[in-house]
N, C-alpha and C positions, 0 to 999 in steps of 0.2 A: 504494500499500499504506500502510495506516495506521501511525502510529508505535506502537512497542510499549507505551508508557505509555497510549495511548488504548485499545488492545486490552485490556490488563490491567485498566483502570478498567471498561470495559464488562462484562468477564467477572466482575470482583469485584462489580460492581452486580447481576449476575444472581443471584449466591449470596445477597447481602443481601436483595434483593427477594423471593427465595423464602422466606427465613426470616420476614420480615415478613409475607408474605402468609398464612402458615400459623400465625402466632402466635395468632390467635383461636381457630381450631379445635383447636390443640394443648393449649390450657388450657380446653377445653370442660367438663371435670369441675369446674373452679372455678366456671364460670358456672352450671352446673346443680345445684351443691351447695347445700343448704340452709344450710350453715355459712358460705357466702360470699355469692354474688349471688342464689341461689335462683330462677333463671329456669326457667320451664316449657319444654317442648319447642318449643311454638309461638313463645315469646318468643326462645328461642335461635335458631330458624330466621329469625325476622323481623329478627334483629340484623344479618343479612348483606344485607338488601334495599337499604339505602342504599349499600353497597359495590358491589353489582351495578349499581344505577342510575348512580352517579357513574363507575364503571369504564366503562360503556357510552358515557356522554357523552364522557368523556375520550378513549376509543379512537377514536370516530368524529370528534371535533372536532380530535384531535391533529394530523392532516395539515394542516388549514387553519390552526391556530395556528402550527404549524412554519413555514409559508410566511411568516408575519408576523413572528415573532419569533426564528426559528431553532431548530433541533433541540436545541442545547446548552441553551438556556434552558427548553425544554420538559422536558428530561431533568432539569435541576436543580430545576425547580418540582415535578416528580413526587416527587423525593427529599425536598423540603421537606414535602410532603404526607404522606409516609410517616413522617417524623420527628414531625410533629404528631400523627399517629394513635397512634404508640407512647407519646408523652408523655401523651395523653388517656387511654390505657389504664391507664397507671401511676396517674394522678390519680383514675380512676374508683373505686379501692378506698377512697378516703377518703370516698366518698358512699354507701357500701353501706347505712348506716342509713336512707337515704331511697331506697326502691326506684325510684321514677319518675326522680329526679335521677340515680342511678347508671346506669340503663338508658338515659336520654337522652344521657349523656356517652358510653356505649358506642356508641350510634347515630351520634353525630357522629364518633367515632373510626373506625368502619368506613366512613363516608362519605369521610373523609380517606384512608383506605387504598384505596378504590376510585379516587379521583383519582390517587393515586400509582401504582397498578397500571396504570390506563388511560393514563398518560402515559409512564411508564418503560418497560413491556414492549414496546410497539410501537416506541419509540425504539431499544431495544436490538436488536430484530430488523432494523429498518431499517439501523441502523449496521453490523450484523454482515454483512448481505447486501452492503452497499456496500464493506466492508473486504475481502471475499473474493468477488468477482464471479464467479470461475471455479469456486468450490466452495461454492455457495450451500447446497445440501442438507446437506453435512457441517457447514458453519459454523453453520448455524441449529440443527441437531441438537445440536452441541456447546454452544452458548449455552443451549439449553433443558435440556441435561443439567446444566449448572451451576445453572440456575434450580431444576431438580429436586433438586440436591444441597442447596440451601438449604431446600427444603420438607421434605427428609428430616431435616435438622439441627433443624428447629424442635421437633418432638416430643421429640427426644433432650434438647434443652436444657430443655424443659418438665418431662421426668422429673426431671432434675438439680435444677432450681430448686424444683419442688413437693416433691421429696424432702427438700430442705434447709429446707423451711418457709417459703420466701419466693418464691412464683411470680412476683411482680412484678419479680424480677431479670431476667427474659427481656425485657420492654419496656424496662428500663433499659439492658440490654446492647445491644439493637437501636437505641435512641436514639443511643447513643455511636457505634456503627458507621456508622449512616446519616449522622450529623453529620460523621464523618471523611471519608466518601465525598463528601458534598456539598462540603466545603471542598477535597478533592483535585480534584473536577470543575471548580471555579472556575478552576483554574490550567491546565487543559488546553484545546487549541484546539477539538477535537471540531467541526471545520467541516463544513458540510453538503456531502455528495457525492451525486451522482446514484446512486440505487439500483440502476440497471442500464443498461447501454449501450444507447442508442438508444430509451429509453423517453421518450415525449413528456412534456414538463412543461407544466402548465396553471396559470396564475396564477388563473384564474377558472373555477371548476367543473370537474367530472370526469365523464367519460363512463363510466357503469357497464355493462359488458357483461352480457349475459344469463347468461353462465357464472358470474358472480360469485355468483349466488343459490344455485347448487348448492354452492359452496364455503361460503357463509354458512350454509346449512341443515346442512352437516356440522359446522361449528363449534358451532352452537347444540345439536345433539344430543350432540356430544362434551362440551360443558359440562355438560349434564345427567348424563352417564355418570361423568365425572371427579368431580363434586361429590357424587354419591351415596357415593363412597368417601372423599373428602377431608374432607367436613364431617360425615358420619354414621357413619363407621367407629367412632370412640370411643363414640358414643352407643349404637350397636348392641351393641358389646362389653359396655359396662357395664350398660345397662338391658335389653337384649335377651337377652344370653348370662350376665349375671351376673358377668362378669369384673371383676378389680380395675382401679383407675385406671392402674396400671403397664402391665397387659397391654393395656388399651385404647390407651394411648400407643404401645405397642410395635406394635400393628396399624397404626396411622397411620404410624409410622416405616417399617415394612416396605413399606407401600404406596408411599411416596415414594421409598425406596430402590430399589425395583424399577422405578419410573418412571425414575429417574436412571440406573440401570444399563442399562436397555433403550435409552435414548437413546445411551449410550456405546457399547453393543453394536452397535446398527444403524448408527451413524455409522462404526464400525470395519470393518464387514463389507459395506459398500455395494457393493463390487466384486464379491462373491460372492453377495450378496442384494440385488438392486436395490431401491430405495426403493418402487417401485410394487408389488412383491410384499409388502413388509412392510406397506405401507399397506392392502392388501386382506386380509391374514391376521390382523392384530391385533384388528379388531373381533370377529372370531369367537371368539378366545381371550377377549376381555373379556365376551362374552355367556356363555360357559361358566362364567366365574368368578362372574358374577352369579347364575347358577343354583345353583352350588355354595354360595355364600354364603347363599342363601335356605334351603338345606337343612342348614346348619351345626347340629349338635346342641349343646345347652347343656353337656352333660357334657364336651365337648372343645373349649374355646375356642381351643386352638392350631391346630385345623383351619381355624377362621374366619381366623386370622392368615395361615395359608398361602394361603387363597383370596384375601385382600386383596393378598397379594403377587403372585399370578397376575393379578389385576385391574390392578395397577400396571404389570406387563409389558405387558398388553394396551393400556393407555392411553399407554405411553411415548413413542412416535414419532408419534402421530397428529396432535397440534396442531402440532408443528414442521414436519411434512411438508405439512400443508394450508396453512401459511404460505408455505413455500418453493416448492411447486407453484404456489400462487396468484401469488406475486411473479414467477415465470418466465412464466407463461401470460398474466396480465392486465396486459399492458405499458402499456395506456392509463391504469392507475391504480396503477402499481407502488408509488408512495410511500404510497398509502393502503391497501394490501392488509393489511399487518401490523396496523394499527389496526382495519380492518373485521373481520378475523378474530378479534382479541382482543375487540372489542365484541360480536360474535355469540356467542363463547365465554362471555362474561359474562352474556348473555341466558339461556343455558342454566344457567349457574351460579345465577342468580336464581331460575329456575324450581325447580331441585332444592333450593336452600338454604331457600326459603320454603315449597315445596309439601309437603314431607314432614310437617311439623307438622299442617296441616289434614287431610291424608289420614289421619293416625293419630286425630285428635280427632273428625273429622266422619264419615269413611268407616269408622272403626274397623279400619283396616288395621295390621297389625304391621309393624315394619321388615323383617322377614324376607320378608314377602310383597311388600313394596315393591321389595326387591331382586330378587325373581322377576320382577316386571313390568318392572323396568329392563333385563333381558335383551332385551326387544323393542326398546328404543332402541338397544342395541348391534348387534342384527341389522340394524336400519335403517342404522346406520353402514356396515355391510359392503356393503349395496346401494349407498349413495351413493358409497362408495369405488370400487366396480366401475365405475360410470358416469363418475366423475372421471378415473380412470386410463385407462379405454378411449378417452374423447374426447381426453385429453392425448396419448396415443400415436398416435391418429389424426392429430392436428394436427401432431405432430412429423414424421410420415411425410409 
């Protein structure tokens, strides 16, 4: 059993990582405002491409790097990358007079954020699964609930700082918290532990079971679905529905609050509602939320906020469960499952973060219609969930 200080540090890191992760989307109105950065929709979407690329690389390389330098160093390196990302975001405001320079700094900042996310989040999931080997599903759901709490807090902080007239207070706050956590982590043992009993350890190479690709496909499609809400909710609210910047931030907050609340809820009721049931039901709820968002009337933006909340509940437990199911089943690569799933999730993130802009500019699709098409991805999640759970239950019997 891990020391309480280690568990507290890992759970605190989840909250801080969640805030850092959503800091950029949380201040999207600043990036797209002509009074500040003046980014177009396409430029805003492209801003997250470096994040997706570096997060994918970090996630997939993390297990190999961990074997060479240890999980603690990977975790701390990820925190340092997060710290650099927030510092660059703060600095970028001083280059707003030079559009290309400011945008270049933002691209480097999101690239650093991708490194941080790609190293920190798989490490958090792997540590948590190792700390609680007999309660993996609940522990991973709890960890990701705290990660979700951070993502919910980010737009709240954005509302406060933007309202006070200095949005850059958010990256300053996160720089301080990340630095404090980094210093705390230096003094903790965070020794490597096997992620599961009996899982084979390979110093050279990993055998990838065929079943991994079904889990990977689920993570990619889930990444698309989550990002449609996480990165584009504020843009849809402000530009598509004509809502104020405050209401746009509220929509993003509600999305992440219900993501977090759902993770807490399903971790609490797993005795009465098995994770396999939750895993199959939530994609259908998410699909219905997408269809409702696509039909949201401009005259009633609060309805759209409600639908984003439903989408958050639909997303809530899916990523934690695909990680914990994979770690339990894919024992030949247990230490790499979390990184693999996060990397695949980031592939989907990149597709949705970048793809919406060109769809609007070239295909002349509105965000509302894109949300309608996104329902198809959610329905495909339901199909993948059915096959993953059916095969898993068969194997356990």
